[in-house]
SEVOVO-128965 format. One record per residue (C-alpha): residue number from 1; x, y, z. Coordinates in pm, whole numbers, plus 32768, in hexadecimal, padded with zeros to 4 digits. Each point is the difference from the previous one (the first is absolute). Layout:
REM SEVOVO-128965
{zase: NUM, c1: X, c2: Y, c3: Z}
...
REM end
This chain:
REM SEVOVO-128965
{zase: 1, c1: 53F7, c2: 18AD, c3: E713}
{zase: 2, c1: 7EDC, c2: 7F3A, c3: 7F6F}
{zase: 3, c1: 7F29, c2: 7F11, c3: 80CC}
{zase: 4, c1: 7EDC, c2: 7F26, c3: 7F90}
{zase: 5, c1: 7EC7, c2: 7F8B, c3: 80B4}
{zase: 6, c1: 7F64, c2: 7ED8, c3: 7F4B}
{zase: 7, c1: 7E94, c2: 7FC9, c3: 8063}
{zase: 8, c1: 7FBF, c2: 7E89, c3: 7FF7}
{zase: 9, c1: 7EDA, c2: 7FC4, c3: 80E7}
{zase: 10, c1: 7EDE, c2: 7FFA, c3: 7F09}
{zase: 11, c1: 7F01, c2: 7EE7, c3: 7FEA}
{zase: 12, c1: 7FD5, c2: 7FFD, c3: 7E84}
{zase: 13, c1: 7E94, c2: 7F99, c3: 8017}
{zase: 14, c1: 7FA3, c2: 8073, c3: 7EA0}
{zase: 15, c1: 80F6, c2: 7F03, c3: 7F6B}
{zase: 16, c1: 7F66, c2: 7ED3, c3: 80AC}
{zase: 17, c1: 801F, c2: 7ED7, c3: 7FD3}
{zase: 18, c1: 8171, c2: 8025, c3: 7F9F}
{zase: 19, c1: 8035, c2: 80FA, c3: 811A}
{zase: 20, c1: 7F96, c2: 7F51, c3: 8142}
{zase: 21, c1: 7FE4, c2: 8057, c3: 816F}
{zase: 22, c1: 8140, c2: 7F48, c3: 805C}
{zase: 23, c1: 80C0, c2: 8066, c3: 7EC6}
{zase: 24, c1: 7F91, c2: 8153, c3: 7F74}
{zase: 25, c1: 8066, c2: 807E, c3: 7EAA}
{zase: 26, c1: 8142, c2: 80B2, c3: 806B}
{zase: 27, c1: 8098, c2: 7EAE, c3: 8061}
{zase: 28, c1: 7FA3, c2: 7F54, c3: 7EB9}
{zase: 29, c1: 80C6, c2: 7FD4, c3: 7EBF}
{zase: 30, c1: 7ED4, c2: 8078, c3: 7F3C}
{zase: 31, c1: 809A, c2: 7FF7, c3: 7EA6}
{zase: 32, c1: 80DB, c2: 7ECB, c3: 8016}
{zase: 33, c1: 8141, c2: 80CC, c3: 7FF0}
{zase: 34, c1: 80A9, c2: 7F5C, c3: 812A}
{zase: 35, c1: 7FCF, c2: 8122, c3: 80F3}
{zase: 36, c1: 7ED8, c2: 8072, c3: 80CE}
{zase: 37, c1: 7F78, c2: 8162, c3: 7FE5}
{zase: 38, c1: 80A4, c2: 8053, c3: 814F}
{zase: 39, c1: 8150, c2: 7F77, c3: 7F91}
{zase: 40, c1: 7FEF, c2: 80C8, c3: 7EBD}
{zase: 41, c1: 7FB3, c2: 813E, c3: 80C3}
{zase: 42, c1: 811A, c2: 7FC1, c3: 80F9}
{zase: 43, c1: 80FD, c2: 7FC1, c3: 7EEC}
{zase: 44, c1: 7F8B, c2: 813B, c3: 7F4B}
{zase: 45, c1: 8046, c2: 80CF, c3: 8135}
{zase: 46, c1: 8151, c2: 7F54, c3: 8039}
{zase: 47, c1: 8073, c2: 8091, c3: 7EB4}
{zase: 48, c1: 7FC8, c2: 815B, c3: 8094}
{zase: 49, c1: 807A, c2: 7FDC, c3: 8169}
{zase: 50, c1: 80AF, c2: 7F08, c3: 80E8}
{zase: 51, c1: 7F2E, c2: 7EEE, c3: 80A0}
{zase: 52, c1: 8039, c2: 809F, c3: 8156}
{zase: 53, c1: 7F29, c2: 8124, c3: 7F8A}
{zase: 54, c1: 7ED4, c2: 7F2D, c3: 7F98}
{zase: 55, c1: 7EE6, c2: 7FC1, c3: 80F9}
{zase: 56, c1: 7EE0, c2: 7F0F, c3: 7FC4}
{zase: 57, c1: 7EB9, c2: 8023, c3: 80BF}
{zase: 58, c1: 7F12, c2: 7EDA, c3: 8013}
{zase: 59, c1: 7F2A, c2: 7F39, c3: 80F3}
{zase: 60, c1: 8082, c2: 7F15, c3: 810B}
{zase: 61, c1: 7F47, c2: 7EE0, c3: 7F56}
{zase: 62, c1: 80F2, c2: 8015, c3: 7EDB}
{zase: 63, c1: 8148, c2: 800B, c3: 80C4}
{zase: 64, c1: 8079, c2: 7EA9, c3: 7F8F}
{zase: 65, c1: 7FA9, c2: 8045, c3: 7E94}
{zase: 66, c1: 80B8, c2: 814C, c3: 800D}
{zase: 67, c1: 813D, c2: 7F64, c3: 808F}
{zase: 68, c1: 7FEF, c2: 7EF0, c3: 7EF7}
{zase: 69, c1: 7FCD, c2: 80EC, c3: 7EDC}
{zase: 70, c1: 80EC, c2: 8115, c3: 8076}
{zase: 71, c1: 811C, c2: 7F4D, c3: 80B7}
{zase: 72, c1: 80EC, c2: 8128, c3: 7FC7}
{zase: 73, c1: 7F19, c2: 80FB, c3: 80AB}
{zase: 74, c1: 809E, c2: 8072, c3: 8149}
{zase: 75, c1: 7F37, c2: 7F84, c3: 812B}
{zase: 76, c1: 7FB2, c2: 815B, c3: 8088}
{zase: 77, c1: 7F87, c2: 8072, c3: 7EAA}
{zase: 78, c1: 7ED2, c2: 7F1A, c3: 800D}
{zase: 79, c1: 7EE4, c2: 80BE, c3: 80A8}
{zase: 80, c1: 7EDF, c2: 7F20, c3: 8067}
{zase: 81, c1: 7EA3, c2: 8084, c3: 8048}
{zase: 82, c1: 7F4C, c2: 7F50, c3: 811E}
{zase: 83, c1: 7EB4, c2: 8057, c3: 7F5C}
{zase: 84, c1: 7F99, c2: 807C, c3: 7EA6}
{zase: 85, c1: 7FCD, c2: 8179, c3: 8015}
{zase: 86, c1: 8032, c2: 8063, c3: 7E91}
{zase: 87, c1: 8129, c2: 80A1, c3: 7F57}
{zase: 88, c1: 8016, c2: 8155, c3: 80AB}
{zase: 89, c1: 8042, c2: 7F6F, c3: 815D}
{zase: 90, c1: 80E5, c2: 7EFC, c3: 7F60}
{zase: 91, c1: 80CC, c2: 8116, c3: 7F62}
{zase: 92, c1: 8013, c2: 80C2, c3: 8145}
{zase: 93, c1: 8086, c2: 7EDD, c3: 80CF}
{zase: 94, c1: 8113, c2: 7FD0, c3: 7EFC}
{zase: 95, c1: 8056, c2: 8172, c3: 800F}
{zase: 96, c1: 8011, c2: 7FE7, c3: 817E}
{zase: 97, c1: 80D8, c2: 7EC7, c3: 7FFF}
{zase: 98, c1: 8141, c2: 80C2, c3: 803C}
{zase: 99, c1: 80A0, c2: 7F81, c3: 7EBE}
{zase: 100, c1: 7FA8, c2: 812B, c3: 7F25}
{zase: 101, c1: 80A5, c2: 814B, c3: 8065}
{zase: 102, c1: 7F34, c2: 8141, c3: 8006}
{zase: 103, c1: 80AE, c2: 8086, c3: 7ECA}
{zase: 104, c1: 7FE0, c2: 7EBB, c3: 7F3C}
{zase: 105, c1: 7F54, c2: 7FFA, c3: 7EAC}
{zase: 106, c1: 7EE4, c2: 7F05, c3: 8026}
{zase: 107, c1: 7F63, c2: 7F37, c3: 7EE6}
{zase: 108, c1: 7EB7, c2: 7F58, c3: 805B}
{zase: 109, c1: 7FAB, c2: 7EEC, c3: 7F0B}
{zase: 110, c1: 7EFC, c2: 7EE7, c3: 7FF4}
{zase: 111, c1: 807F, c2: 7E9C, c3: 7FDF}
{zase: 112, c1: 7F06, c2: 7F9A, c3: 7EF5}
{zase: 113, c1: 8055, c2: 80CE, c3: 7ECC}
{zase: 114, c1: 80A4, c2: 7FBB, c3: 7EB3}
{zase: 115, c1: 8109, c2: 80EA, c3: 7F6F}
{zase: 116, c1: 8061, c2: 7FB8, c3: 7E99}
{zase: 117, c1: 812B, c2: 80EA, c3: 7FDD}
{zase: 118, c1: 80D8, c2: 8000, c3: 8137}
{zase: 119, c1: 8100, c2: 80F4, c3: 7F72}
{zase: 120, c1: 7EF1, c2: 8105, c3: 7FCF}
{zase: 121, c1: 7F7B, c2: 7FB0, c3: 8159}
{zase: 122, c1: 8155, c2: 8046, c3: 8099}
{zase: 123, c1: 8015, c2: 8148, c3: 7F3D}
{zase: 124, c1: 7EA8, c2: 8065, c3: 8082}
{zase: 125, c1: 806B, c2: 7FB8, c3: 8167}
{zase: 126, c1: 8138, c2: 80D5, c3: 7FD5}
{zase: 127, c1: 7F37, c2: 8120, c3: 7F6A}
{zase: 128, c1: 7F07, c2: 7FEB, c3: 811D}
{zase: 129, c1: 811D, c2: 8003, c3: 80FE}
{zase: 130, c1: 8086, c2: 8142, c3: 7F68}
{zase: 131, c1: 7EA6, c2: 8096, c3: 8027}
{zase: 132, c1: 7FB9, c2: 7FA2, c3: 816B}
{zase: 133, c1: 8159, c2: 807B, c3: 8062}
{zase: 134, c1: 7F87, c2: 815C, c3: 7F98}
{zase: 135, c1: 7E92, c2: 7FFF, c3: 806E}
{zase: 136, c1: 7F3F, c2: 7F96, c3: 8136}
{zase: 137, c1: 7F05, c2: 7F3C, c3: 7F33}
{zase: 138, c1: 7F91, c2: 7E98, c3: 7FDE}
{zase: 139, c1: 8036, c2: 7F97, c3: 7E97}
{zase: 140, c1: 7F35, c2: 7EF1, c3: 7F59}
{zase: 141, c1: 8059, c2: 7F60, c3: 7EB5}
{zase: 142, c1: 7EF3, c2: 800E, c3: 7EF6}
{zase: 143, c1: 7FDA, c2: 7F42, c3: 7EBA}
{zase: 144, c1: 7F40, c2: 8072, c3: 7ECD}
{zase: 145, c1: 7EC3, c2: 7F2D, c3: 7FDD}
{zase: 146, c1: 7FED, c2: 7F17, c3: 7ED5}
{zase: 147, c1: 7E9D, c2: 7F88, c3: 803C}
{zase: 148, c1: 7ECE, c2: 8063, c3: 80D1}
{zase: 149, c1: 8063, c2: 7F1B, c3: 8120}
{zase: 150, c1: 7F07, c2: 8013, c3: 8123}
{zase: 151, c1: 80E5, c2: 7F43, c3: 80ED}
{zase: 152, c1: 8108, c2: 8111, c3: 8022}
{zase: 153, c1: 8013, c2: 8151, c3: 80AD}
{zase: 154, c1: 8005, c2: 813D, c3: 7F2B}
{zase: 155, c1: 80C9, c2: 813B, c3: 804D}
{zase: 156, c1: 7F9B, c2: 8149, c3: 7F63}
{zase: 157, c1: 812D, c2: 80D6, c3: 7FAE}
{zase: 158, c1: 7FED, c2: 8166, c3: 8079}
{zase: 159, c1: 80FA, c2: 8118, c3: 7FCB}
{zase: 160, c1: 8171, c2: 7FBC, c3: 7FCF}
{zase: 161, c1: 80D0, c2: 8029, c3: 8139}
{zase: 162, c1: 80A8, c2: 8156, c3: 8005}
{zase: 163, c1: 8177, c2: 7FF3, c3: 7FB9}
{zase: 164, c1: 8109, c2: 8049, c3: 8104}
{zase: 165, c1: 8177, c2: 8047, c3: 7FDC}
{zase: 166, c1: 8049, c2: 7E9D, c3: 8076}
{zase: 167, c1: 7EFC, c2: 7F66, c3: 7F18}
{zase: 168, c1: 7FD3, c2: 80F4, c3: 7EDF}
{zase: 169, c1: 7F3F, c2: 7F1C, c3: 7F14}
{zase: 170, c1: 7F0B, c2: 7F2C, c3: 80C5}
{zase: 171, c1: 7F28, c2: 7F1A, c3: 7F2E}
{zase: 172, c1: 7F15, c2: 7FAA, c3: 811A}
{zase: 173, c1: 7E99, c2: 8072, c3: 802B}
{zase: 174, c1: 7F3B, c2: 804A, c3: 8138}
{zase: 175, c1: 7EF0, c2: 7EF9, c3: 8031}
{zase: 176, c1: 7EB5, c2: 80AB, c3: 7FB9}
{zase: 177, c1: 7F20, c2: 7ED9, c3: 8052}
{zase: 178, c1: 8009, c2: 7E8B, c3: 8040}
{zase: 179, c1: 7EF5, c2: 7F01, c3: 7FA4}
{zase: 180, c1: 8025, c2: 7E9A, c3: 8075}
{zase: 181, c1: 7F72, c2: 7EEE, c3: 7F1E}
{zase: 182, c1: 7EFF, c2: 80CC, c3: 7F38}
{zase: 183, c1: 7EE8, c2: 7F6C, c3: 7F32}
{zase: 184, c1: 8074, c2: 7FA3, c3: 7EA1}
{zase: 185, c1: 7F4A, c2: 8127, c3: 7F5D}
{zase: 186, c1: 80B1, c2: 80F5, c3: 80E7}
{zase: 187, c1: 814B, c2: 7F4F, c3: 7FC3}
{zase: 188, c1: 7FCC, c2: 8032, c3: 7E8B}
{zase: 189, c1: 7FB6, c2: 8172, c3: 8036}
{zase: 190, c1: 813A, c2: 8023, c3: 80D4}
{zase: 191, c1: 80D6, c2: 7F57, c3: 7EF8}
{zase: 192, c1: 7F6F, c2: 80C9, c3: 7EDF}
{zase: 193, c1: 8036, c2: 814B, c3: 80B5}
{zase: 194, c1: 817A, c2: 7FD7, c3: 8008}
{zase: 195, c1: 8003, c2: 8098, c3: 815F}
{zase: 196, c1: 8016, c2: 7EBC, c3: 80C5}
{zase: 197, c1: 810A, c2: 7EFF, c3: 804E}
{zase: 198, c1: 7FE3, c2: 7EAA, c3: 809C}
{zase: 199, c1: 807B, c2: 7FF8, c3: 8165}
{zase: 200, c1: 8111, c2: 7EF7, c3: 8024}
{zase: 201, c1: 7FF6, c2: 8007, c3: 817C}
{zase: 202, c1: 8178, c2: 8044, c3: 8004}
{zase: 203, c1: 804D, c2: 812A, c3: 80E1}
{zase: 204, c1: 813C, c2: 80BD, c3: 805B}
{zase: 205, c1: 8047, c2: 80FD, c3: 8111}
{zase: 206, c1: 80F9, c2: 8062, c3: 810A}
{zase: 207, c1: 7FD9, c2: 7F18, c3: 812C}
{zase: 208, c1: 7FCB, c2: 8115, c3: 80FE}
{zase: 209, c1: 7EF9, c2: 80AD, c3: 7F2A}
{zase: 210, c1: 7F25, c2: 7ED0, c3: 7FB7}
{zase: 211, c1: 8025, c2: 7F7B, c3: 8165}
{zase: 212, c1: 7F81, c2: 814A, c3: 808B}
{zase: 213, c1: 7EE0, c2: 800C, c3: 7F07}
{zase: 214, c1: 7F8D, c2: 7E99, c3: 8040}
{zase: 215, c1: 8016, c2: 802C, c3: 8178}
{zase: 216, c1: 7F21, c2: 8134, c3: 7FEC}
{zase: 217, c1: 7F09, c2: 7F6A, c3: 7F09}
{zase: 218, c1: 7FD1, c2: 7EBE, c3: 80C6}
{zase: 219, c1: 8003, c2: 80AC, c3: 8151}
{zase: 220, c1: 80F3, c2: 7F0A, c3: 809B}
{zase: 221, c1: 812E, c2: 802B, c3: 80E0}
{zase: 222, c1: 812D, c2: 7F1C, c3: 8023}
{zase: 223, c1: 7F6E, c2: 7F4C, c3: 812E}
{zase: 224, c1: 7EB0, c2: 7FB3, c3: 7F61}
{zase: 225, c1: 7FA1, c2: 7E92, c3: 7FDA}
{zase: 226, c1: 8014, c2: 7F99, c3: 7E91}
{zase: 227, c1: 7EA9, c2: 7F5D, c3: 800B}
{zase: 228, c1: 7F6C, c2: 8155, c3: 8053}
{zase: 229, c1: 8086, c2: 809D, c3: 7EBF}
{zase: 230, c1: 7EF7, c2: 806B, c3: 7F03}
{zase: 231, c1: 7FB8, c2: 7F1A, c3: 7EDC}
{zase: 232, c1: 808A, c2: 80EA, c3: 7EF5}
{zase: 233, c1: 80B2, c2: 7FC0, c3: 7EB6}
{zase: 234, c1: 813F, c2: 80B9, c3: 7FAC}
{zase: 235, c1: 7F58, c2: 8074, c3: 7EBD}
{zase: 236, c1: 7EE4, c2: 80AB, c3: 80B7}
{zase: 237, c1: 80E5, c2: 8089, c3: 810F}
{zase: 238, c1: 80E5, c2: 80A8, c3: 7F03}
{zase: 239, c1: 7F1B, c2: 805D, c3: 7EE1}
{zase: 240, c1: 7ED1, c2: 8073, c3: 80C4}
{zase: 241, c1: 8089, c2: 8075, c3: 814D}
{zase: 242, c1: 8162, c2: 8084, c3: 7FD3}
{zase: 243, c1: 802A, c2: 8172, c3: 7FAB}
{zase: 244, c1: 811E, c2: 7FE7, c3: 7F06}
{zase: 245, c1: 7FFD, c2: 7EE8, c3: 7F02}
{zase: 246, c1: 807B, c2: 8001, c3: 7E9B}
{zase: 247, c1: 8004, c2: 7F0C, c3: 7EDE}
{zase: 248, c1: 811A, c2: 7FB7, c3: 7F0E}
{zase: 249, c1: 7FA6, c2: 7F59, c3: 7EB8}
{zase: 250, c1: 80CD, c2: 7EC4, c3: 7FC2}
{zase: 251, c1: 801A, c2: 7F03, c3: 7EE6}
{zase: 252, c1: 80A7, c2: 7EC9, c3: 8089}
{zase: 253, c1: 7EF4, c2: 7F07, c3: 7F94}
{zase: 254, c1: 7F25, c2: 7FC8, c3: 8130}
{zase: 255, c1: 7EE2, c2: 7F19, c3: 805D}
{zase: 256, c1: 7F4F, c2: 7FC8, c3: 814B}
{zase: 257, c1: 7FB9, c2: 7E91, c3: 8039}
{zase: 258, c1: 7EBD, c2: 8041, c3: 80BA}
{zase: 259, c1: 7EE7, c2: 7F4A, c3: 7F4D}
{zase: 260, c1: 7FCA, c2: 7F0A, c3: 7EE6}
{zase: 261, c1: 7F73, c2: 80FA, c3: 7F08}
{zase: 262, c1: 8126, c2: 80E4, c3: 804A}
{zase: 263, c1: 80F6, c2: 7EEB, c3: 7FAB}
{zase: 264, c1: 7F4B, c2: 7FC5, c3: 7EB9}
{zase: 265, c1: 7FFD, c2: 8170, c3: 7FA1}
{zase: 266, c1: 816F, c2: 8029, c3: 8059}
{zase: 267, c1: 8083, c2: 7ED8, c3: 7F39}
{zase: 268, c1: 7F13, c2: 7FCB, c3: 7EDC}
{zase: 269, c1: 8068, c2: 8064, c3: 7EA2}
{zase: 270, c1: 7F73, c2: 7FEF, c3: 7EA1}
{zase: 271, c1: 80CC, c2: 7ECD, c3: 7FA0}
{zase: 272, c1: 7FAD, c2: 7F2B, c3: 8131}
{zase: 273, c1: 7EA9, c2: 8065, c3: 8079}
{zase: 274, c1: 7FDE, c2: 7EF8, c3: 810F}
{zase: 275, c1: 80EE, c2: 8034, c3: 8124}
{zase: 276, c1: 80A3, c2: 7ECA, c3: 8095}
{zase: 277, c1: 8088, c2: 8077, c3: 814D}
{zase: 278, c1: 80E7, c2: 7EE1, c3: 805F}
{zase: 279, c1: 80F4, c2: 7FB6, c3: 7EE5}
{zase: 280, c1: 804A, c2: 7EAA, c3: 8095}
{zase: 281, c1: 7EA2, c2: 7F8E, c3: 7F9B}
{zase: 282, c1: 7F67, c2: 7FCE, c3: 7EA7}
{zase: 283, c1: 7ECC, c2: 8084, c3: 7F4B}
{zase: 284, c1: 7F4D, c2: 7F97, c3: 7EC3}
{zase: 285, c1: 7ECE, c2: 80C3, c3: 7F8B}
{zase: 286, c1: 7EFC, c2: 8000, c3: 7EEF}
{zase: 287, c1: 7F0E, c2: 8122, c3: 7FC5}
{zase: 288, c1: 8063, c2: 8092, c3: 8152}
{zase: 289, c1: 8072, c2: 8165, c3: 8040}
{zase: 290, c1: 802E, c2: 8103, c3: 8116}
{zase: 291, c1: 8040, c2: 7EF9, c3: 810B}
{zase: 292, c1: 80FF, c2: 7FF5, c3: 811A}
{zase: 293, c1: 8071, c2: 7EA6, c3: 8067}
{zase: 294, c1: 80D3, c2: 7FA1, c3: 812F}
{zase: 295, c1: 805F, c2: 7E93, c3: 802E}
{zase: 296, c1: 80EC, c2: 7F38, c3: 80DC}
{zase: 297, c1: 8154, c2: 7FA1, c3: 7F72}
{zase: 298, c1: 7FEC, c2: 7EF9, c3: 7EF2}
{zase: 299, c1: 7E86, c2: 8013, c3: 7FD0}
{zase: 300, c1: 7F5C, c2: 8017, c3: 7EA9}
{zase: 301, c1: 7EB7, c2: 80B7, c3: 7FCC}
{zase: 302, c1: 7F35, c2: 7FC5, c3: 7EC2}
{zase: 303, c1: 7EF7, c2: 810F, c3: 7FD5}
{zase: 304, c1: 7F01, c2: 8022, c3: 7EEA}
{zase: 305, c1: 7EEE, c2: 8103, c3: 7FCD}
{zase: 306, c1: 8052, c2: 80CE, c3: 8135}
{zase: 307, c1: 8034, c2: 817A, c3: 7FF6}
{zase: 308, c1: 8033, c2: 8100, c3: 8112}
{zase: 309, c1: 8039, c2: 7F0B, c3: 811D}
{zase: 310, c1: 80F1, c2: 7FB5, c3: 811A}
{zase: 311, c1: 806F, c2: 7E98, c3: 8026}
{zase: 312, c1: 80DC, c2: 7FD9, c3: 8134}
{zase: 313, c1: 8061, c2: 7EBE, c3: 80B1}
{zase: 314, c1: 80C9, c2: 7FD6, c3: 813F}
{zase: 315, c1: 8011, c2: 7EC5, c3: 80D6}
{zase: 316, c1: 7E99, c2: 7FA5, c3: 805C}
{zase: 317, c1: 7F4A, c2: 8124, c3: 7F5A}
{zase: 318, c1: 7F9F, c2: 8048, c3: 7E98}
{zase: 319, c1: 7F6D, c2: 8157, c3: 7FB1}
{zase: 320, c1: 7F48, c2: 8045, c3: 7EBC}
{zase: 321, c1: 7F50, c2: 8150, c3: 7FE5}
{zase: 322, c1: 7FC7, c2: 8125, c3: 7F19}
{zase: 323, c1: 8125, c2: 80EF, c3: 7FFB}
{zase: 324, c1: 7F30, c2: 8140, c3: 7FFD}
{zase: 325, c1: 7FCE, c2: 8083, c3: 8163}
{zase: 326, c1: 809E, c2: 7EC1, c3: 8087}
{zase: 327, c1: 80B8, c2: 80AF, c3: 811A}
{zase: 328, c1: 7ECB, c2: 804B, c3: 80D0}
{zase: 329, c1: 7F69, c2: 7EAF, c3: 7FAC}
{zase: 330, c1: 8131, c2: 7F3B, c3: 8071}
{zase: 331, c1: 800E, c2: 80BE, c3: 814B}
{zase: 332, c1: 7E8B, c2: 7FCA, c3: 8036}
{zase: 333, c1: 8009, c2: 7E8A, c3: 7FB9}
{zase: 334, c1: 8139, c2: 7FD0, c3: 80D0}
{zase: 335, c1: 7F54, c2: 80B2, c3: 8121}
{zase: 336, c1: 7EDD, c2: 7F0C, c3: 7FEA}
{zase: 337, c1: 80E7, c2: 7ED2, c3: 7FF3}
{zase: 338, c1: 80C0, c2: 807E, c3: 8131}
{zase: 339, c1: 7EBC, c2: 8007, c3: 80C8}
{zase: 340, c1: 7F9E, c2: 7E9D, c3: 7FA5}
{zase: 341, c1: 8052, c2: 7EF3, c3: 80FE}
{zase: 342, c1: 8106, c2: 7F07, c3: 7F8E}
{zase: 343, c1: 807D, c2: 80D4, c3: 7EDB}
{zase: 344, c1: 8145, c2: 807E, c3: 80A0}
{zase: 345, c1: 80DC, c2: 7F32, c3: 7F16}
{zase: 346, c1: 7F76, c2: 80B4, c3: 7ECF}
{zase: 347, c1: 8050, c2: 8165, c3: 8073}
REM end
């Protein structure tokens, strides 16, 4: 039986000012499609398993938002962290909730991703389930890079997994190495080599196997206070610390909504070079290219002579900055604003 753990506790700081402290990106209808990123993820998993098998982990501060956006989610399936301790502890408390049986097939998925082809996504999940039913491994889904994106993690494919009678033709590779958010030049080398895949952050494993591994890696027992858990991401816990991890190449049309430049790179094309994120807003340009623009519903932006910029407006904040290396800059400026007295309403 399949079970899902949706990780929905992120702060989304790199997508400020649209993603805010009280309403991070996973709770926002980023693209004007009528559903938030969390709702899209939840509905995607509902096509694969019953709602009783879907758990959502987030922070206590977002409890009301979660009930509003996911009214069908069973009460016990909402796991609330008392304090932010990153995604590895969040995954472990969901695994220990008593809802997922030891022999359950667990899918761990972030709440803030875009999947273009949901039929192919479902096929990939089914193929991965067949694999983890035969091997005590954690399987991650990888996507072939289409650009030297420095904002993603890169998995180096090692040897193919050896066949077994139960799984005679595995198409999965052992993970040889993992590099999180490399410099652009290294990302280009990784892409050109043909040996690397983007890490989607979607993992699958048997519940008892990954629970045992996470418990050992984090050095926690069932009675340990959650606030004492190490600040460790599920990506680092699995890809750097677990002994058996494999990657399966997938092609379901994937994008991680993590930073402004990433949104641009994922959705730009030769015909429409400027990316207008919210389709309920309007854009008119002249001599302007390579920009990503995010506006409130019903707003019109008129831009002339601007290239390679982010223009993002939300409530009381307007951000205009160069797109290149914007991720670190946005985090840095937001950190400064947070430390200024009287600026709480802008965070």
